LODREN-757658 format. One line per 8 residues: number of its first residue (from 1); for each residue x, y, z of N, C-alpha, C. Coordinates in Angstrom, 3 decimals. Layout:
N
NUM> X:Y:Z:X:Y:Z:X:Y:Z ~ ...
REM end
This chain:
271
1> -1.221:11.823:-15.963:-1.049:11.639:-14.528:-0.379:12.864:-13.908 ~ -0.601:14.018:-14.490:-0.009:15.236:-13.951:-0.702:15.639:-12.667 ~ 0.067:16.201:-11.744:-0.474:16.642:-10.464:-0.580:18.153:-10.467 ~ -1.643:18.670:-9.859:-1.834:20.112:-9.795:-2.025:20.570:-8.352 ~ -1.545:19.746:-7.408:-1.654:20.113:-6.001:-0.729:21.277:-5.698 ~ -1.204:22.329:-5.035:-0.344:23.466:-4.723:0.856:23.027:-3.915 ~ 2.000:23.589:-4.223:3.228:23.227:-3.506:3.338:23.960:-2.190 ~ 4.308:23.591:-1.371:4.492:24.204:-0.061:5.119:25.577:-0.183
9> 4.944:26.344:0.857:5.606:27.639:0.899:7.101:27.417:1.062 ~ 7.860:28.450:0.692:9.309:28.342:0.837:9.643:28.143:2.305 ~ 10.427:27.113:2.594:10.729:26.751:3.964:12.139:26.190:4.011 ~ 12.833:26.301:5.149:14.186:25.760:5.253:14.268:24.269:4.942 ~ 13.144:23.545:5.101:13.208:22.102:4.863:13.186:21.769:3.365 ~ 12.920:22.761:2.518:12.927:22.557:1.080:14.151:23.255:0.487 ~ 15.091:22.512:-0.066:16.289:23.124:-0.652:15.931:24.127:-1.748 ~ 16.815:25.078:-1.980:16.565:26.114:-2.978:16.319:25.501:-4.357
17> 17.036:24.386:-4.667:16.855:23.777:-5.983:15.418:23.265:-6.151 ~ 14.789:22.809:-5.025:13.392:22.369:-5.082:12.490:23.547:-5.419 ~ 12.718:24.662:-4.721:11.881:25.843:-4.924:12.014:26.337:-6.358 ~ 13.260:26.329:-6.878:13.486:26.781:-8.246:12.758:25.876:-9.242 ~ 12.850:24.558:-9.031:12.196:23.636:-9.954:10.679:23.745:-9.855 ~ 10.180:24.013:-8.656:8.730:24.145:-8.497:8.226:25.421:-9.173 ~ 9.002:26.489:-9.061:8.598:27.742:-9.684:8.523:27.616:-11.206 ~ 9.419:26.812:-11.771:9.420:26.628:-13.222:8.431:25.557:-13.663
25> 7.738:24.934:-12.711:6.745:23.921:-13.037:7.324:22.557:-13.299 ~ 8.625:22.372:-13.048:9.266:21.097:-13.350:9.169:20.095:-12.207 ~ 8.876:20.558:-11.021:8.777:19.649:-9.880:7.476:19.934:-9.143 ~ 6.560:18.977:-9.193:5.261:19.145:-8.560:5.113:18.151:-7.414 ~ 4.411:18.542:-6.367:4.187:17.614:-5.245:3.441:16.367:-5.709 ~ 3.715:15.247:-5.057:3.022:14.004:-5.349:2.239:13.589:-4.108 ~ 0.973:13.919:-4.031:0.148:13.579:-2.861:-0.077:12.076:-2.776 ~ -0.808:11.662:-1.734:-0.938:10.238:-1.443:-1.607:9.463:-2.582
33> -2.649:10.035:-3.153:-3.343:9.345:-4.236:-2.436:9.070:-5.418 ~ -1.667:10.074:-5.813:-0.728:9.906:-6.917:0.395:8.947:-6.536 ~ 0.813:8.971:-5.284:1.855:8.048:-4.827:1.399:6.601:-4.965 ~ 0.147:6.355:-4.585:-0.400:5.002:-4.724:-0.384:4.581:-6.194 ~ -0.732:5.502:-7.080:-0.767:5.207:-8.509:0.629:4.931:-9.053 ~ 1.592:5.781:-8.713:2.937:5.646:-9.259:3.689:4.455:-8.660 ~ 3.287:4.008:-7.481:3.828:2.768:-6.927:3.014:1.569:-7.394 ~ 1.705:1.757:-7.491:0.811:0.639:-7.771:0.961:0.066:-9.162
41> 1.135:0.913:-10.167:1.263:0.415:-11.535:2.493:-0.480:-11.695 ~ 3.685:-0.048:-11.260:4.838:-0.958:-11.348:4.645:-2.242:-10.540 ~ 3.998:-2.130:-9.381:3.746:-3.321:-8.561:2.898:-4.324:-9.326 ~ 1.836:-3.849:-9.967:0.960:-4.723:-10.742:1.703:-5.352:-11.918 ~ 2.552:-4.559:-12.573:3.318:-5.068:-13.717:4.267:-6.175:-13.275 ~ 5.001:-5.953:-12.188:5.942:-6.958:-11.694:5.206:-8.227:-11.278 ~ 4.102:-8.076:-10.562:3.356:-9.234:-10.067:2.793:-10.046:-11.231 ~ 2.197:-9.369:-12.200:1.627:-10.048:-13.361:2.716:-10.758:-14.166
49> 3.850:-10.089:-14.317:4.939:-10.669:-15.098:5.476:-11.950:-14.464 ~ 5.612:-11.947:-13.129:6.205:-13.095:-12.433:5.202:-14.218:-12.216 ~ 3.953:-13.866:-11.884:2.977:-14.899:-11.511:2.067:-15.353:-12.652 ~ 2.104:-14.621:-13.765:1.262:-15.015:-14.897:2.108:-15.301:-16.146 ~ 2.908:-14.307:-16.550:3.672:-14.458:-17.796:4.785:-15.488:-17.654 ~ 5.519:-15.460:-16.545:6.645:-16.382:-16.356:6.216:-17.848:-16.435 ~ 5.199:-18.280:-15.678:4.787:-19.682:-15.795:4.200:-20.021:-17.166 ~ 3.515:-19.057:-17.794:2.956:-19.303:-19.126:4.071:-19.580:-20.134
57> 5.120:-18.757:-20.106:6.232:-18.964:-21.022:6.963:-20.266:-20.703 ~ 7.039:-20.607:-19.409:7.675:-21.865:-19.022:6.925:-23.061:-19.580 ~ 5.589:-23.030:-19.468:4.777:-24.127:-20.000:4.826:-24.175:-21.525 ~ 5.118:-23.038:-22.145:5.171:-22.982:-23.608:6.520:-23.437:-24.158 ~ 7.439:-23.777:-23.266:8.733:-24.286:-23.707:9.778:-23.234:-23.997 ~ 9.549:-21.979:-23.584:10.537:-20.926:-23.788:11.752:-21.190:-22.902 ~ 12.936:-21.040:-23.445:14.168:-21.287:-22.701:14.216:-20.408:-21.458 ~ 14.663:-20.965:-20.322:14.679:-20.187:-19.067:15.380:-18.840:-19.169
65> 16.524:-18.777:-19.876:17.252:-17.515:-19.944:16.449:-16.458:-20.691 ~ 15.701:-16.862:-21.725:14.838:-15.927:-22.450:13.615:-15.576:-21.618 ~ 13.070:-16.566:-20.931:11.924:-16.343:-20.050:12.273:-15.310:-18.979 ~ 13.415:-15.489:-18.336:13.852:-14.557:-17.295:14.088:-13.169:-17.865 ~ 14.647:-13.110:-19.073:14.928:-11.811:-19.690:13.647:-11.038:-19.933 ~ 12.564:-11.757:-20.260:11.281:-11.108:-20.526:10.552:-10.767:-19.234 ~ 10.488:-11.717:-18.315:9.611:-11.571:-17.145:10.285:-10.966:-15.919 ~ 11.597:-11.066:-15.823:12.297:-10.480:-14.667:13.037:-9.206:-15.059
73> 13.790:-9.277:-16.152:14.522:-8.090:-16.563:13.614:-7.101:-17.289 ~ 12.613:-7.602:-17.990:11.707:-6.726:-18.726:11.087:-5.625:-17.874 ~ 10.502:-5.956:-16.705:9.891:-4.909:-15.876:10.874:-3.850:-15.384 ~ 12.113:-4.251:-15.027:13.063:-3.240:-14.545:13.573:-2.378:-15.693 ~ 13.642:-2.948:-16.893:13.991:-2.144:-18.069:12.909:-1.090:-18.302 ~ 11.657:-1.501:-18.178:10.555:-0.552:-18.350:10.570:0.530:-17.258 ~ 10.981:0.159:-16.041:11.074:1.139:-14.964:12.157:2.177:-15.286 ~ 13.255:1.703:-15.837:14.349:2.585:-16.249:13.866:3.550:-17.336
81> 13.177:3.007:-18.337:12.665:3.837:-19.427:11.622:4.825:-18.914 ~ 10.745:4.358:-18.007:9.700:5.226:-17.465:10.296:6.433:-16.751 ~ 11.400:6.233:-16.047:12.030:7.349:-15.339:12.562:8.387:-16.324 ~ 13.089:7.932:-17.459:13.599:8.867:-18.470:12.450:9.587:-19.163 ~ 11.361:8.866:-19.422:10.181:9.489:-20.023:9.609:10.552:-19.084 ~ 9.557:10.233:-17.790:9.058:11.195:-16.803:9.929:12.441:-16.779 ~ 11.222:12.251:-16.921:12.161:13.373:-16.955:11.844:14.298:-18.127 ~ 11.623:13.701:-19.300:11.322:14.480:-20.497:9.980:15.198:-20.356
89> 8.981:14.497:-19.784:7.652:15.089:-19.625:7.678:16.294:-18.679 ~ 8.658:16.339:-17.800:8.783:17.494:-16.908:9.488:18.672:-17.584 ~ 9.930:18.458:-18.819:10.551:19.557:-19.544:12.058:19.547:-19.571 ~ 12.662:18.467:-19.073:14.113:18.365:-19.080:14.607:17.759:-20.393 ~ 15.830:18.122:-20.761:16.483:17.464:-21.883:17.099:16.148:-21.388 ~ 17.148:15.171:-22.270:17.677:13.871:-21.891:19.199:13.899:-22.013 ~ 19.845:14.422:-20.986:21.310:14.453:-20.955:21.781:14.264:-19.525 ~ 23.084:14.120:-19.360:23.651:13.814:-18.052:23.409:14.928:-17.047
97> 23.499:16.187:-17.484:23.277:17.303:-16.564:21.853:17.273:-15.997 ~ 20.874:16.947:-16.840:19.493:16.866:-16.375:19.308:15.706:-15.410 ~ 19.928:14.558:-15.728:19.842:13.406:-14.839:20.411:13.740:-13.468 ~ 21.553:14.374:-13.444:22.190:14.715:-12.168:21.332:15.671:-11.347 ~ 20.769:16.662:-12.015:20.001:17.671:-11.292:18.678:17.116:-10.786 ~ 17.903:16.489:-11.687:16.551:16.054:-11.320:16.554:14.823:-10.434 ~ 17.445:13.872:-10.706:17.480:12.626:-9.938:18.462:12.678:-8.772 ~ 19.051:13.848:-8.534:19.927:14.073:-7.374:21.105:13.106:-7.361
105> 21.769:12.986:-8.484:22.948:12.120:-8.598:24.177:12.961:-8.270 ~ 24.464:13.054:-6.987:25.540:13.916:-6.505:26.782:13.096:-6.175 ~ 27.936:13.752:-6.047:29.180:13.023:-5.766:29.150:12.325:-4.412 ~ 29.970:11.302:-4.294:30.145:10.582:-3.032:31.387:11.121:-2.333 ~ 31.170:11.860:-1.261:32.273:12.364:-0.459:32.387:11.528:0.809 ~ 33.242:11.934:1.720:33.470:11.139:2.927:32.180:10.932:3.713 ~ 31.388:11.991:3.846:30.134:11.909:4.583:29.197:10.889:3.946 ~ 29.088:10.934:2.622:28.190:10.015:1.918:28.658:8.568:2.042
113> 29.975:8.343:1.991:30.486:6.976:2.127:30.219:6.418:3.514 ~ 30.305:7.273:4.527:30.010:6.830:5.894:28.543:6.418:6.010 ~ 27.658:7.255:5.469:26.230:6.927:5.493:25.951:5.657:4.683 ~ 26.617:5.510:3.556:26.415:4.324:2.717:26.840:3.059:3.459 ~ 27.970:3.125:4.137:28.446:1.962:4.885:27.487:1.624:6.016 ~ 27.043:2.647:6.741:26.105:2.412:7.838:24.795:1.833:7.350 ~ 24.299:2.340:6.223:23.045:1.830:5.662:23.197:0.379:5.229 ~ 24.315:0.059:4.600:24.553:-1.323:4.175:24.573:-2.270:5.368
121> 25.307:-1.893:6.408:25.398:-2.734:7.603:24.024:-2.914:8.231 ~ 23.258:-1.829:8.314:21.921:-1.918:8.908:21.011:-2.821:8.092 ~ 21.031:-2.672:6.772:20.143:-3.457:5.923:20.469:-4.946:6.011 ~ 21.743:-5.292:5.929:22.126:-6.707:6.004:21.830:-7.262:7.390 ~ 22.122:-6.485:8.428:21.902:-6.955:9.803:20.409:-7.143:10.087 ~ 19.598:-6.165:9.692:18.156:-6.271:9.944:17.547:-7.414:9.140 ~ 18.011:-7.607:7.915:17.521:-8.724:7.106:17.857:-10.059:7.755 ~ 19.096:-10.176:8.231:19.520:-11.425:8.870:18.746:-11.663:10.165
129> 18.532:-10.598:10.942:17.827:-10.719:12.223:16.378:-11.141:12.019 ~ 15.771:-10.662:10.941:14.355:-10.942:10.689:14.139:-12.136:9.755 ~ 15.190:-12.866:9.482:15.089:-13.983:8.551:14.058:-15.019:8.995 ~ 13.866:-15.143:10.309:12.915:-16.126:10.833:11.482:-15.813:10.414 ~ 11.193:-14.527:10.122:9.824:-14.160:9.746:9.427:-14.759:8.403 ~ 10.414:-15.046:7.560:10.100:-15.673:6.275:9.486:-17.042:6.489 ~ 10.115:-17.851:7.350:9.581:-19.186:7.624:8.199:-19.106:8.261 ~ 8.007:-18.100:9.110:6.705:-17.941:9.753:5.636:-17.577:8.724
137> 5.934:-16.618:7.840:4.961:-16.216:6.833:4.657:-17.357:5.854 ~ 5.642:-18.187:5.588:5.442:-19.290:4.652:4.475:-20.342:5.187 ~ 4.148:-20.270:6.481:3.180:-21.217:7.037:1.750:-20.835:6.681 ~ 1.563:-19.599:6.168:0.232:-19.147:5.761:0.066:-19.346:4.256 ~ -1.075:-19.879:3.823:-1.282:-20.163:2.391:-1.049:-18.960:1.484 ~ -1.486:-17.767:1.926:-1.340:-16.588:1.065:0.120:-16.281:0.756 ~ 0.993:-16.491:1.729:2.401:-16.134:1.567:3.238:-17.262:0.965 ~ 2.687:-18.465:0.920:3.440:-19.592:0.373:3.418:-19.513:-1.149
145> 4.593:-19.520:-1.791:4.628:-19.355:-3.251:4.133:-20.588:-3.984 ~ 3.604:-20.424:-5.178:3.161:-21.565:-5.978:4.357:-22.399:-6.432 ~ 4.118:-23.656:-6.712:5.193:-24.569:-7.086:5.836:-24.214:-8.418 ~ 5.118:-23.482:-9.268:5.665:-23.201:-10.590:6.744:-22.119:-10.593 ~ 6.935:-21.419:-9.462:8.002:-20.428:-9.424:9.351:-21.116:-9.572 ~ 10.268:-20.545:-10.343:11.588:-21.165:-10.524:12.388:-21.156:-9.237 ~ 13.409:-21.972:-9.189:14.171:-22.159:-7.952:14.821:-20.875:-7.457 ~ 15.171:-19.974:-8.367:15.822:-18.737:-7.950:14.872:-17.771:-7.252
153> 13.557:-17.980:-7.384:12.572:-17.122:-6.738:11.824:-17.822:-5.617 ~ 11.820:-19.143:-5.638:11.025:-19.926:-4.688:11.809:-20.161:-3.393 ~ 11.339:-19.623:-2.264:12.071:-19.794:-1.002:12.060:-21.238:-0.498 ~ 11.167:-22.061:-1.035:11.106:-23.460:-0.621:12.067:-24.357:-1.405 ~ 12.664:-23.798:-2.457:13.577:-24.582:-3.286:14.970:-24.602:-2.665 ~ 15.645:-25.703:-2.808:17.021:-25.854:-2.337:17.936:-25.783:-3.554 ~ 18.757:-24.753:-3.613:19.646:-24.555:-4.758:21.084:-24.707:-4.300 ~ 21.794:-25.646:-4.877:23.197:-25.873:-4.549:24.007:-25.690:-5.825
161> 24.607:-24.509:-5.968:25.331:-24.218:-7.191:24.422:-23.544:-8.206 ~ 24.623:-23.849:-9.486:23.826:-23.252:-10.549:22.397:-23.778:-10.478 ~ 21.381:-22.906:-10.502:19.987:-23.363:-10.481:19.732:-24.389:-11.580 ~ 18.951:-25.420:-11.297:18.759:-26.514:-12.264:18.225:-26.064:-13.617 ~ 17.404:-25.005:-13.634:16.853:-24.569:-14.918:17.902:-23.944:-15.825 ~ 19.085:-23.648:-15.258:20.147:-23.038:-16.056:21.331:-23.965:-16.305 ~ 21.171:-25.234:-16.019:22.278:-26.184:-16.179:22.788:-26.201:-17.614 ~ 21.891:-26.137:-18.580:22.286:-26.223:-19.993:22.530:-24.856:-20.625
169> 22.410:-23.787:-19.839:22.636:-22.445:-20.375:24.117:-22.107:-20.350 ~ 24.688:-21.657:-21.455:26.106:-21.285:-21.470:26.428:-20.253:-20.387 ~ 27.581:-20.428:-19.763:27.977:-19.542:-18.665:28.037:-18.083:-19.116 ~ 28.486:-17.846:-20.343:28.579:-16.473:-20.840:27.231:-15.777:-20.870 ~ 26.185:-16.526:-21.260:24.847:-15.956:-21.281:24.361:-15.631:-19.873 ~ 24.673:-16.508:-18.920:24.276:-16.268:-17.538:24.943:-15.007:-16.990 ~ 26.231:-14.853:-17.270:26.973:-13.680:-16.792:26.409:-12.407:-17.435 ~ 26.139:-12.468:-18.742:25.598:-11.304:-19.436:24.230:-10.928:-18.884
177> 23.386:-11.938:-18.665:22.059:-11.672:-18.110:22.180:-11.020:-16.739 ~ 23.055:-11.569:-15.899:23.197:-11.058:-14.539:23.677:-9.609:-14.540 ~ 24.632:-9.293:-15.395:25.162:-7.931:-15.448:24.108:-6.944:-15.951 ~ 23.388:-7.339:-17.005:22.338:-6.465:-17.530:21.211:-6.293:-16.523 ~ 20.826:-7.402:-15.892:19.756:-7.330:-14.901:20.168:-6.433:-13.736 ~ 21.403:-6.575:-13.284:21.883:-5.764:-12.170:21.849:-4.279:-12.529 ~ 22.281:-3.949:-13.748:22.292:-2.545:-14.182:20.884:-1.956:-14.187 ~ 19.967:-2.638:-14.879:18.614:-2.093:-15.004:17.848:-2.159:-13.691
185> 18.128:-3.176:-12.874:17.471:-3.265:-11.577:17.882:-2.106:-10.677 ~ 19.175:-1.837:-10.601:19.664:-0.769:-9.723:19.236:0.603:-10.235 ~ 19.576:0.901:-11.490:19.292:2.239:-12.004:17.803:2.436:-12.306 ~ 17.119:1.370:-12.735:15.685:1.492:-12.958:14.958:1.842:-11.676 ~ 15.261:1.103:-10.599:14.592:1.368:-9.323:15.010:2.701:-8.730 ~ 16.311:2.973:-8.703:16.760:4.202:-8.037:16.350:5.465:-8.795 ~ 16.406:5.426:-10.128:15.957:6.584:-10.900:14.462:6.827:-10.662 ~ 13.669:5.748:-10.651:12.220:5.900:-10.525:11.810:6.228:-9.088
193> 12.235:5.388:-8.122:11.768:5.559:-6.741:12.415:6.747:-6.054 ~ 13.743:6.755:-5.964:14.437:7.804:-5.218:14.724:9.040:-6.065 ~ 14.919:8.845:-7.389:15.230:9.986:-8.239:14.006:10.783:-8.636 ~ 12.986:10.099:-9.145:11.804:10.800:-9.658:10.723:11.013:-8.602 ~ 10.357:9.955:-7.862:9.197:10.021:-6.976:9.491:10.697:-5.635 ~ 10.551:10.305:-4.954:10.794:10.805:-3.598:10.875:12.334:-3.513 ~ 11.588:13.021:-4.409:11.609:14.489:-4.309:10.213:15.108:-4.394 ~ 9.342:14.519:-5.204:7.970:15.032:-5.308:7.177:14.715:-4.046
201> 7.440:13.562:-3.444:6.769:13.234:-2.185:7.240:14.151:-1.062 ~ 8.492:14.558:-1.106:9.011:15.464:-0.082:8.273:16.802:-0.121 ~ 7.900:17.239:-1.315:7.139:18.480:-1.426:5.733:18.315:-0.870 ~ 5.176:17.108:-0.988:3.804:16.864:-0.529:3.733:16.552:0.958 ~ 4.709:15.802:1.473:4.621:15.305:2.851:5.690:15.868:3.784 ~ 6.638:16.636:3.249:7.670:17.210:4.101:8.535:16.159:4.760 ~ 8.778:16.322:6.060:9.682:15.432:6.781:9.149:14.012:6.917 ~ 7.851:13.796:6.677:7.261:12.450:6.785:7.377:11.645:5.495
209> 7.920:12.239:4.464:7.924:11.594:3.150:8.639:10.246:3.174 ~ 9.746:10.145:3.904:10.521:8.906:3.891:9.731:7.730:4.469 ~ 8.846:8.005:5.426:8.032:6.932:6.009:7.057:6.387:4.965 ~ 6.336:7.293:4.323:5.371:6.884:3.289:6.086:6.188:2.144 ~ 7.203:6.745:1.736:7.970:6.170:0.631:8.478:4.768:0.994 ~ 9.008:4.616:2.208:9.553:3.324:2.628:8.501:2.237:2.720 ~ 7.322:2.588:3.243:6.234:1.605:3.352:5.747:1.193:1.967 ~ 5.583:2.174:1.083:5.114:1.865:-0.267:6.150:1.052:-1.039
217> 7.419:1.346:-0.830:8.469:0.581:-1.528:8.499:-0.857:-1.021 ~ 8.236:-1.042:0.256:8.133:-2.398:0.793:6.978:-3.140:0.143 ~ 5.816:-2.507:0.074:4.634:-3.141:-0.518:4.826:-3.404:-2.011 ~ 5.668:-2.604:-2.656:5.989:-2.863:-4.063:6.557:-4.277:-4.241 ~ 7.237:-4.777:-3.210:7.840:-6.111:-3.280:6.855:-7.217:-2.908 ~ 5.559:-6.999:-3.159:4.555:-8.001:-2.841:4.788:-9.288:-3.628 ~ 5.498:-9.201:-4.745:5.845:-10.420:-5.482:6.835:-11.276:-4.692 ~ 7.448:-10.691:-3.667:8.284:-11.404:-2.695:7.580:-11.352:-1.345
225> 6.300:-11.668:-1.309:5.478:-11.410:-0.134:5.986:-12.077:1.134 ~ 6.684:-13.194:1.012:7.239:-13.875:2.188:8.421:-13.107:2.791 ~ 8.894:-12.056:2.092:10.024:-11.254:2.582:9.607:-9.848:3.027 ~ 8.318:-9.562:3.083:7.876:-8.195:3.354:8.353:-7.674:4.708 ~ 8.273:-8.505:5.737:8.724:-8.063:7.064:10.233:-7.853:7.061 ~ 10.952:-8.740:6.374:12.413:-8.620:6.284:12.808:-7.314:5.606 ~ 12.072:-6.945:4.577:12.441:-5.786:3.762:12.084:-4.445:4.391 ~ 11.072:-4.405:5.270:10.555:-3.136:5.777:11.607:-2.250:6.455
233> 12.397:-2.738:7.429:13.369:-1.837:8.068:14.373:-1.248:7.083 ~ 14.884:-2.083:6.181:15.845:-1.592:5.203:15.233:-0.586:4.244 ~ 13.977:-0.808:3.854:13.303:0.123:2.953:13.103:1.476:3.626 ~ 12.708:1.460:4.892:12.533:2.717:5.631:13.876:3.432:5.799 ~ 14.916:2.671:6.123:16.236:3.268:6.310:16.755:3.868:5.006 ~ 16.549:3.155:3.902:17.000:3.659:2.600:16.292:4.960:2.251 ~ 14.988:5.018:2.493:14.221:6.229:2.198:14.661:7.383:3.087 ~ 14.936:7.075:4.360:15.392:8.109:5.299:16.718:8.714:4.847
241> 17.664:7.856:4.490:18.987:8.333:4.070:18.873:9.141:2.783 ~ 18.065:8.650:1.836:17.903:9.368:0.568:17.317:10.754:0.797 ~ 16.348:10.864:1.712:15.737:12.164:1.977:16.670:13.068:2.765 ~ 17.375:12.510:3.715:18.268:13.322:4.549:19.426:13.904:3.742 ~ 20.043:13.069:2.900:21.220:13.503:2.159:20.863:14.170:0.830 ~ 19.621:13.975:0.359:19.221:14.484:-0.963:20.230:14.025:-2.020 ~ 20.612:12.759:-1.921:21.644:12.219:-2.810:21.293:10.787:-3.184 ~ 20.854:10.590:-4.417:20.456:9.262:-4.872:21.654:8.360:-5.123
249> 22.817:8.939:-5.354:24.016:8.136:-5.608:24.311:7.203:-4.446 ~ 24.056:7.656:-3.231:24.281:6.818:-2.051:23.444:5.548:-2.146 ~ 22.195:5.692:-2.573:21.312:4.532:-2.679:21.711:3.634:-3.834 ~ 22.231:4.212:-4.908:22.726:3.403:-6.026:23.856:2.500:-5.548 ~ 24.789:3.074:-4.794:25.929:2.310:-4.288:25.470:1.212:-3.338 ~ 24.619:1.554:-2.367:24.171:0.582:-1.374:23.322:-0.511:-2.025 ~ 22.427:-0.120:-2.915:21.572:-1.075:-3.613:22.422:-2.080:-4.389 ~ 23.474:-1.584:-5.030:24.367:-2.446:-5.789:25.070:-3.453:-4.883
257> 25.592:-2.970:-3.781:26.329:-3.844:-2.863:25.388:-4.856:-2.209 ~ 24.211:-4.404:-1.758:23.258:-5.304:-1.108:22.800:-6.397:-2.063 ~ 22.579:-6.052:-3.324:22.101:-7.025:-4.294:23.177:-8.004:-4.739 ~ 24.418:-7.745:-4.382:25.502:-8.658:-4.733:26.069:-9.308:-3.471 ~ 26.886:-8.571:-2.741:27.508:-9.121:-1.535:26.462:-9.457:-0.482 ~ 25.527:-8.527:-0.259:24.504:-8.761:0.762:23.679:-9.990:0.479 ~ 23.319:-10.186:-0.775:22.530:-11.365:-1.131:23.275:-12.655:-0.875 ~ 24.589:-12.644:-1.121:25.396:-13.835:-0.868:25.460:-14.144:0.626
265> 25.614:-13.107:1.449:25.684:-13.303:2.899:24.379:-13.902:3.426 ~ 23.262:-13.343:2.961:21.967:-13.843:3.425:21.721:-15.272:2.979 ~ 22.208:-15.617:1.791:22.050:-16.980:1.303:22.819:-17.941:2.196 ~ 24.001:-17.540:2.633:24.804:-18.372:3.536:24.115:-18.516:4.889 ~ 23.540:-17.408:5.379:22.876:-17.458:6.684:21.631:-18.343:6.653 ~ 20.896:-18.279:5.532:19.668:-19.069:5.460:19.959:-20.543:5.228 ~ 21.158:-20.854:4.808:21.509:-22.258:4.585:21.913:-22.943:5.854
REM end
């Protein structure tokens, strides 16, 4: 899946580190066709895992915690691994210095914390404001989830406390699963989407890259199709901030907070 599209001329909109990496052949532009491929394959994997493998394992009597580990955590683990494999294929050594340079894992200074706070507030606010679109989309058969989806994924399910499928699961296992899932979900997505793909899209699309990236990242969540409208503003904002600051660490921080505190707030609002 190597790209051979000629890169852009040296321009103020491309940082010197981009030009240096392009000259050495380590950073190649990712045109629209390749973008569809690099977004589309993970999308297909996630959708197949949730809508085919998850119910199959459930009907086969596999314990929910093991089922979730395979069908929910499995894809994000593969995304994490894929980002490291992509790093190696570009000629980098698998070490912290390479991760920082290629995936733009830069320090969080005052400016970055301000942007992170603003992005978090915008994402939670826009999600809450657009919450009504979920109920509207659920009125259409295509967007209404099948009954076999577990309560933690099914927007039609009413969950009060621990989801019923986990009542008999030891609390320690639930905590361990949640921590591992959170780690691989955050770093798997951010390393792949903002660390590996976005810099290459910036070379192909310039200042418009964040728009294309944000729309494609929204469509990646087709397995949450009833939330697509809710997710779009936040996805665009996240892509914009990542491109403007050239700092993936900001998105790691915001993604972590949104997936924990933000998710709790939205759950309260929807109740």
